[in-house]
MARBA-3410 file (N, C-alpha, C, O; in Angstrom, 1 decimal):
74
-10.3,-0.7,9.3,-11.2,0.2,9.5,-10.8,1.0,8.1,-9.7,1.4,7.7 ~ -12.0,0.9,7.6,-12.1,1.2,6.5,-11.3,2.1,5.6,-10.6,3.0,6.2 ~ -11.3,2.0,4.4,-10.0,2.9,3.7,-8.7,2.5,4.1,-7.7,3.3,3.8 ~ -8.4,1.7,4.7,-6.9,2.2,5.1,-6.5,1.0,4.4,-7.3,0.1,4.5 ~ -5.0,0.9,3.5,-4.7,-0.1,2.8,-3.3,0.0,2.8,-2.6,0.7,2.1
-2.9,-1.3,3.9,-1.6,-1.2,4.4,-0.5,-2.4,4.5,-0.9,-3.6,4.3 ~ 0.7,-2.2,4.7,1.7,-2.9,4.5,3.2,-3.1,5.3,4.0,-2.2,5.6 ~ 3.3,-4.5,5.5,5.0,-4.5,6.4,5.8,-3.9,5.1,5.2,-4.2,4.0 ~ 6.9,-3.0,4.9,7.9,-2.8,4.0,9.0,-3.0,4.7,9.5,-2.6,5.7 ~ 9.5,-4.0,3.5,11.1,-4.3,3.8,11.6,-3.9,2.4,12.7,-4.5,2.4
11.6,-3.4,1.5,12.6,-3.1,0.7,11.9,-2.5,-0.3,10.7,-2.7,-0.5 ~ 12.6,-1.8,-0.9,12.0,-0.9,-1.9,11.3,-0.7,-3.5,11.1,0.3,-4.1 ~ 10.9,-2.3,-4.0,9.9,-2.4,-4.3,8.9,-2.4,-3.9,7.9,-2.1,-4.6 ~ 8.9,-2.7,-2.6,7.5,-3.4,-2.0,7.1,-1.3,-1.3,6.0,-1.2,-0.7 ~ 7.5,-0.7,-1.3,7.6,1.1,-0.8,7.1,1.5,-1.8,6.2,2.2,-1.5
7.1,1.4,-3.0,6.8,2.2,-4.8,5.7,1.4,-4.7,4.8,1.9,-4.1 ~ 5.5,0.1,-5.1,5.2,-0.3,-5.8,3.4,-0.7,-4.6,2.3,-1.0,-5.3 ~ 3.3,-0.7,-4.0,2.0,-1.0,-3.0,1.8,0.2,-3.4,0.7,0.1,-4.0 ~ 2.0,1.0,-3.5,1.3,2.4,-3.7,0.8,2.4,-4.9,-0.4,2.4,-5.1 ~ 1.7,2.4,-5.9,1.2,2.5,-7.3,-0.2,1.4,-7.9,-1.2,1.4,-8.5
0.6,0.8,-7.2,-0.8,-0.8,-7.8,-1.8,-1.2,-7.3,-2.8,-1.7,-7.9 ~ -1.8,-0.9,-5.7,-3.1,-1.0,-4.9,-3.3,-0.2,-4.0,-3.7,-0.5,-2.9 ~ -2.9,1.6,-4.4,-3.2,2.7,-3.4,-2.7,2.8,-2.2,-3.5,3.4,-1.4 ~ -1.7,2.3,-1.6,-1.5,2.1,-0.4,-1.2,3.4,0.3,-0.6,4.4,-0.2 ~ -1.6,3.2,1.6,-2.0,4.9,1.8,-0.9,5.0,3.4,-0.4,6.0,3.9
-0.9,4.0,3.7,-0.2,3.5,4.9,0.8,2.7,5.1,0.3,1.5,5.0 ~ 2.1,2.8,5.5,3.4,2.0,5.4,4.0,1.5,6.8,4.4,2.3,7.7 ~ 3.9,0.3,6.8,4.4,0.0,8.6,6.3,-0.7,7.9,6.7,-1.2,6.8 ~ 6.8,-0.3,8.7,8.8,-0.8,9.1,8.8,-1.3,10.5,8.3,-1.0,11.5 ~ 9.7,-2.3,10.3,9.8,-2.6,11.9,11.0,-1.6,12.3,12.0,-1.0,11.7
10.5,-1.7,13.5,11.5,-0.6,14.6,12.5,-1.4,14.6,13.5,-0.6,14.4 ~ 12.9,-2.5,14.7,14.2,-3.7,15.2,14.6,-3.8,13.9,15.6,-4.5,14.1 ~ 14.6,-3.7,13.6,14.8,-4.6,11.7,15.5,-4.0,10.7,16.5,-4.4,10.0 ~ 14.8,-2.3,10.6,15.0,-1.8,9.2,15.8,-0.2,10.0,15.3,0.5,10.9 ~ 16.8,0.0,9.3,18.1,0.5,10.0,17.5,2.3,9.3,16.6,2.4,8.5
18.0,3.2,9.7,17.3,4.4,9.7,17.4,5.1,8.3,16.7,5.9,7.9 ~ 18.2,4.6,8.0,19.0,5.1,6.2,17.7,3.9,5.2,17.1,4.3,4.3 ~ 17.6,2.6,5.7,16.5,2.3,4.9,15.5,2.8,4.9,14.8,3.0,3.8 ~ 15.1,3.3,6.4,13.9,3.7,6.6,14.0,4.9,5.8,12.9,5.0,5.1 ~ 14.7,6.0,5.6,14.3,7.3,5.3,14.2,6.7,3.6,13.3,6.8,2.8
15.2,6.2,3.4,14.6,5.8,1.4,13.5,5.5,1.3,12.7,6.0,0.5 ~ 13.0,4.2,2.3,11.6,3.3,1.6,10.5,4.8,2.0,9.6,5.1,1.2 ~ 10.6,5.5,2.9,9.5,6.7,3.2,9.8,7.4,1.8,8.9,7.4,0.9 ~ 11.0,7.8,1.7,10.8,8.8,0.4,10.9,8.3,-1.3,11.3,8.8,-2.3 ~ 10.4,7.3,-1.2,9.3,6.0,-2.0,8.1,6.3,-2.1,7.4,6.8,-2.9
8.1,5.9,-0.7,6.3,5.7,-0.5,5.9,7.0,-1.0,5.2,7.1,-1.9 ~ 6.3,8.0,-0.4,5.8,9.8,-0.8,5.9,9.8,-2.4,5.0,9.9,-3.2 ~ 6.8,9.7,-2.6,7.1,9.8,-4.1,6.2,9.1,-5.0,6.0,9.8,-5.9 ~ 5.6,7.7,-5.1,4.8,7.1,-5.8,3.7,7.5,-5.6,3.4,8.1,-4.6 ~ 2.6,7.1,-6.9,1.3,8.1,-7.6,0.2,6.5,-7.7,0.8,5.7,-8.4
-0.7,6.1,-7.4,-1.2,5.1,-7.6,-1.5,5.2,-9.4,-2.0,6.0,-10.2 ~ -1.1,4.1,-9.4,-1.5,3.8,-11.8,-2.6,4.6,-12.1,-2.6,5.6,-12.9 ~ -3.8,3.9,-11.5,-5.6,5.1,-11.7,-5.9,3.7,-12.9,-7.0,3.7,-13.4 ~ -4.7,2.3,-13.3,-5.3,1.5,-14.3,-6.7,0.5,-14.3,-7.2,0.1,-13.2 ~ -7.1,0.3,-15.2,-8.4,-0.4,-14.8,-8.6,-1.6,-13.8,-9.4,-1.9,-12.9
-7.4,-2.2,-14.3,-7.1,-3.9,-13.5,-7.0,-3.8,-11.8,-7.5,-4.6,-11.0 ~ -5.8,-2.0,-11.2,-6.0,-2.3,-10.4,-7.1,-1.2,-9.4,-7.0,-1.2,-8.2 ~ -8.2,-0.4,-10.2,-9.0,0.4,-10.0,-10.2,-1.1,-9.8,-10.6,-1.4,-8.7 ~ -10.5,-1.7,-10.6,-11.2,-3.3,-10.4,-11.2,-3.9,-8.5,-12.1,-4.3,-7.7 ~ -9.3,-3.9,-8.4,-8.6,-4.7,-7.3,-9.5,-3.8,-6.0,-10.1,-4.2,-5.0
-9.2,-2.2,-6.5,-9.8,-1.8,-4.8,-11.8,-1.7,-5.0,-12.7,-1.5,-4.1 ~ -12.0,-2.0,-6.3,-13.7,-1.8,-6.1,-14.0,-2.9,-5.1,-14.7,-2.7,-4.1 ~ -13.3,-4.1,-5.3,-13.6,-5.9,-4.5,-12.5,-5.5,-3.1,-11.9,-6.4,-2.5 ~ -12.5,-4.6,-2.7,-12.2,-4.2,-1.2,-12.9,-3.4,-1.0,-13.3,-3.4,0.2 ~ -13.2,-2.4,-1.7,-14.1,-1.4,-0.9,-15.2,-1.8,-0.9,-16.0,-1.1,-0.4
-16.0,-3.5,-1.7,-16.9,-4.6,-1.4,-17.1,-4.7,-0.4,-17.9,-4.3,0.4 ~ -16.0,-5.4,-0.3,-15.6,-6.4,0.8,-15.5,-5.2,2.7,-15.5,-5.6,3.9 ~ -15.4,-3.9,2.3,-15.7,-3.5,3.5,-17.3,-3.0,3.6,-17.8,-3.4,4.7 ~ -18.0,-2.3,3.0,-19.3,-2.3,2.8,-19.9,-3.4,2.7,-20.8,-3.6,1.9 ~ -19.3,-4.4,3.5,-20.3,-5.9,3.6,-21.7,-6.4,2.0,-22.9,-6.6,2.1
-20.6,-6.4,0.9,-21.4,-6.3,-0.4,-20.6,-7.3,-0.7,-19.8,-7.0,-1.6 ~ -20.3,-8.4,-0.3,-19.6,-9.7,-1.1,-20.6,-11.3,-0.7,-21.1,-11.4,0.4 ~ -20.8,-12.1,-1.5,-21.6,-13.2,-0.9,-20.4,-14.2,-1.0,-19.8,-14.4,-2.1 ~ -20.0,-14.9,0.4,-19.2,-15.8,0.2,-19.7,-17.1,0.3,-19.0,-18.1,0.1
END
C-alpha cells in the first residue's frame, strides 16, 4: 500500500530510529513475544519520535516513492 512505512519493532532503538530515519508511520509488535510494559515503552518512543528531515533520509524516501509510482527501471 502506497505511503505505508512499517516495521516489526522489538527494541527501543528501532521504535525511535524507524521514525527518525525512515519516517515510519506504522509499527508492528509481536503479540506473543512483547511484554505489555515493553510494548507501552515502544509505543511512547514511536509516538514521540520525529522524522529528521535530513537530505539523506529524504533521498531514501524519494526512492521508495519512485518504486511505489512505478518509476524505477530494474
